[in-house]
N, C-alpha and C positions, 0 to 999 in steps of 0.2 A: 504494500500500500504506500501511497505518497506520504512523505514526511510533512507534517503540518506545523503551523505556527501556533504555539501554545498560548500566545497572547490574544488570539482571536476570540471574539464573543461567542457564546453558545449558539446564538442565532446564525452565525456563520458556520460553526462546527457541524450543525445538523445537516448542512448542505454539502460541505466539503469533505467531511471525514469518511473514510472507507472507500475512497475513489482509487482506481488503479493508478499505477505509476504513469506519469505523462511521458509519452514518446510519440514521434510522428506516426500518425495512423492508429494510435491506440484507442480503445473504447473509453468513453466518458464514464460509463457505468460498469460495475463488475459483472461478469457473466454468471449465469446459473450453472454451477458445477454439479454434474450428475455422475458421480462415481462412488461406489461403495468401498472401493479399495484402491491402494496406490502402490506403485512399483517400489520394491525394495527387497534386498536379500541379506542385508547385514543385521546387526543387533537392533532390536526394536527400541526406539526412543519415542515416547509418546509426545514429545515436543515437536516431532515431525509428523507429516501426514503418512499414516500407516493404514488405518482402517476407519471407515466412516462413523463408527460408534465412538471412537476416541477424539477425532478432530477431522475437519474437512475444510477446504478452501471455500466451500459454500457458506460457512459460518463466519469466516475470518473478517470480512469487511464490516459486517454488523457488529461483531464483538469488539472490534477496534474502535468503531465509531462510538459505541456506547461507553467504552472505557474512557475515551477522550472527553465525553460529556460529563461523566461522573468523576473525572479526575482520579481514576484508578491507575495505579502504576503497573498493573498486569491486565492482560486482555480480559474482557468480559466472558462470561460463560452463558451461552444461550441454551435454554431448555425447551422441552416439548410443550410446556404449559407453565403458567404462573405457579400453579400448585406444585409442579415438579421442582421448580426453583425453591419454593418454600420448604418442601420436603427435604431437599438437600441441606438447606440452612438449619432445619430442625435436627438433622443428624449430628449437628455440632453440640447439642445438649448431651452431656455425659449421663450414663446410667446412674440412677439414684441422685442426679443433680436436680436443679430447679430452673424452670423457665418462667420468667416474669413477662406477662403479655397484657396488652390493653384489654379491658373488659369489652370495649367496643372496638372491633377491627374487622377486617375481612373475615367473613364467616368460614371460608375455606381454611384460613389460618387457624382459627379457634378449633374447628372440628378436627383438623389434621393434628394439631398439637395435643388435643385431648386423647386421640386414638394412639399417637406415638407415646405419650406419657404413660398410658396404661400398659402398652406393650413393652416399653423399655424401662419402666420403673422409675421415671423421674416425676417430680412434682410440678404441676402447672398452677401458677399463682396469677390471678387476674387482678389488675389494678386500674384505677382511674388515671389514665396516663397524663391528664391535664393537672392532676394534683401532685406537684413536684415533691412535696414533703412526704406524701404517702408512698411514692415510688422509691424515694431514697431510703425510707424506713424499710421497705421490702428488700432493698439491696443489702441493707445492714443485717437482715435476718437470715442470710444465706451464706453458704461457704463459697468464697470467691472463685476458687478453681473449678467449681462444678456448676456455675450459674451462667445463664444467658439472659440478657435483657432484650426484649423485642419491642421496637418502637414503630408505631404507625402514626403519622401526623401530616395532615389532618386525618382523623379517624373515619372509618366507614361504619355506619352511615351518619353518625352524630356530628361529625366535623369538629371534634374537639382538637385543640392545638396543644401539643406538648411543648415544654421548654426543652427542646431537643439538645441544644448545646449543653445545658446544665446537666441533663440526664446522662448524656454520653460522657461528660467529664466525671460525674460521680461514679459511673460504672468503671471507667478507666482507673480512677484512683483506688478502686477496690479490686482491680484485676478481673473484672467481669466483662465477658464478651458482649458486644452489642450488635444487633441486627436491625436494620432499618428498612421497612417497606416504603419505598419512595414512589409507589405507583400514582397516588393522587397528585403529588406535587410535581413529579418529573424532575430531571436534572436541570430544567430551565428555572425552576423556582428554588431548589435547594440541592446541595451536594453534600450529603452526610459524611462521606469519607473525609472531606476537608475538616470536619468537626471532630474526627477521631473515631468514627464508627468503624467496626471491623468488617462488616458485610452489608451490602445493599442488595435488596431483591426488588424485582419488578414483575408485574403482569404486563408483558409486552403487548398482549392482546388489547390493552386499553389505549392510553394516549400515545405511546411510542409508535405503534403501528397505525392506530388512529382511524381505521376504516371498517371495523367490525367484520373483518374477513379472514383473520388468522387467530389461532390460539397458540401463544408462545409465552415463555418466561425468561428471566435472566437473573444472574447473580454476579456480583462484582466484589472484589476485595483487592487490597494492596499488599496483603500478607501472603508470602509464598506458601506457608504451611496450610493456611486455610484454602488457598486456591487449589492446592494439590488435593485436599480432602473433598472439596466441592466437585472438582473435575472427576475424581474417583467415583463419587456418588452418581454423577451423570452417566459415566461410562458403564459402571457395573449394574446399575438399575435400568439402563437402556432408556433413560428419560430424554431422548434426543429429538431434535427438530428436523423437519424435512427441508431440503434445499430451497424449494419454491416458496415455502412459507417465510423463511428467513429473508429471501430476496424481496418479498412483498413488504416485510417489516422494515427493511432498509429504505425501500421506496417511500413507505409511509413516514418514516422518520424525517425525510427531507422537508416535509411541510409542518413539522411539529410546531415550530415557532409561530408561523402565521395562523395555524389552527388554534393554538392556545391563546394568541392575542385576541382573535375574534370571539372565541368561546368565553374567555374571561370577561370581555366587555358585555357580552350578552348576559352572562351570569350575574354581573353586578347590577344590570338594569332589572332583571327578573327578581333578584333578591330584594332590591330596594322597594319594588312595588308590592311584593308579597308581604314585606314587613309592615306595611300600612293597610293591608287588605282587611276589610271588616269580617271576612269569613275565614280568616287564617288565624289559628291559635298562636303559633310560634314559627319563626323563620330562623334557620341556622345557616350562616355563611360568614366565613372569617373576614370578608371584605366589608361587612356592615359595622359601623362604629359602635353599635350597641351589642355586637356579638361578644360572648365571653372570651373568645380567643383572638379578638381583633388586635389588641396591642402586641401580643406575641407574634402573630402572623405578620404584622407590619414590620416588626423588628427582625424577623428571621427569614422571611420568604421574599422572593422577588416578585411575587404576585399572589393573588388569593385563590387561584384555581377556578375550576368551572363546574364544581359540584355544589348544589344547593339542596337543602332539606327544609321541608315545612310540614306543619301538622294541621290537620283538620280536627274537628271535634270528635269524630268517631271513625272507626275502621270502615264502616259502611260508606261514609262520605268519601274517604280516601279512595276506596275501590271504585266508587262512582266517578270520581275525577279521572282516574286512570282509564276508565272505560269510555269516557265522554270525549277525550282529546282526539284531534284529527291530525294536527301537525306533529305533535309529540307522538312517540311510539311507546306503547306500554310493553316494556321488555326489561330484563335484567341486563347487567353489564353497564359499561360506561366508557367514556373516552373516545367515542367515534365522532364522525362529523355530524351525525344525526342526533337529535335531542331525544333522550329516553326518560321515561317516568316509571317508577315502581313503588308500590307499597311494600316496604321491607318486611313487615311482620307477616306477610303472606307466606314467607319462608318459616316453617315450623322450628327451624334451628336458631332463628334470630333471638338474641337475648330478650328477656321480658322487660328489661330496662329501656328498650327501644319502644317509644310510644306506638300504640296500635294504629293511630291515624297518621303516622309519619310517611311522607312521600319523599323519595330521593330523586332528585333531578340531575341527569347528566346533560348539561347544556351544550348544545352543538353550535354549528356555525350558520344556521339559517338566519333570516332577517329577524331581528329582535322583536319588532312590533308584531310580526306574524306569530311568533312564539307566545308573546304575552297575550294577544287577543284570544288565541286558542285556549291557553291555560286559564285565563280569567273567566271566560265563558264556561269552561268545564267546572271550575270551582263554584261559580254562582248557581249553575244548574244542579250540582250535587247538594248544595246547601238548601235549595228551595224544594228539592224532591220530597 
């Protein structure tokens, strides 16, 4: 790949990283490499291309681009799904150790952690990640060498904002490993490795790929020992990605900056209007000055993201809103160009602390006034039914 200028802004990196070396007549985009194995007769070195389950040039451009965005000193590791990357990170929790995880975070993370904890015999402790004192107290209650702190900020779906720098610092002081799920913020809004995090994970399916057409994950670290363990988990468990999917993800990454800019502008408008809507009980968005996480988000993030949550009075009203929209799409997931709406408690595994009437919005890049007119009409219709 072409050597890049590390001083470039992330808006430039998403476009230029992972390109082939420049030479007369060379392609601008990396090709799709379709090979399961590679020529070699000497001793196997997994740092070379040997077999498609270990590494392949089909992954390299995307892995290098993501590492550049996240300021990782080692190439990223692409996985077959976000949960595959999460599972690899969970493998870092020692047997009989402790995993400290937000009580509100991606449900796949919570469910997977609970299952692995039972199978591997470690303790899963959930905390209010926005309560810094409570998290630090939980860190003090565990044996440092056998603990992992999992941070997700903003959280899914409650959009709580952690004091990420303080928590990472507290964990490092105690010798506790930190994993940060950076899916919501993306490396455009925060780079946790710069704060001292040990591992960053992503659901590439969401904002990085950005078009709701691939299922992929990624993990990044600057530590050789952790990189080796994560790579081993991917190789031995077969949690690998297809060449075409990774190529699509890299193509999607090229527009991350402009997609996020438009989606965040739309989210700010939607959140502001929801916050004064007579039929809305509560609105959560870190960009609102009244939001509990606003000051932290303004201090820590380069933007407020494009996920908004709001509550109606009842679950029935929330369901009615999701069924009445026409521009918004009632579906799970987030981070695509289209705007999605979902009542989160329709998932039976969602924590009971998530309100029954909470609707999570993944705000896309459509015209803001079309989005608002559709949502406003659906809310009013649900309220009057």
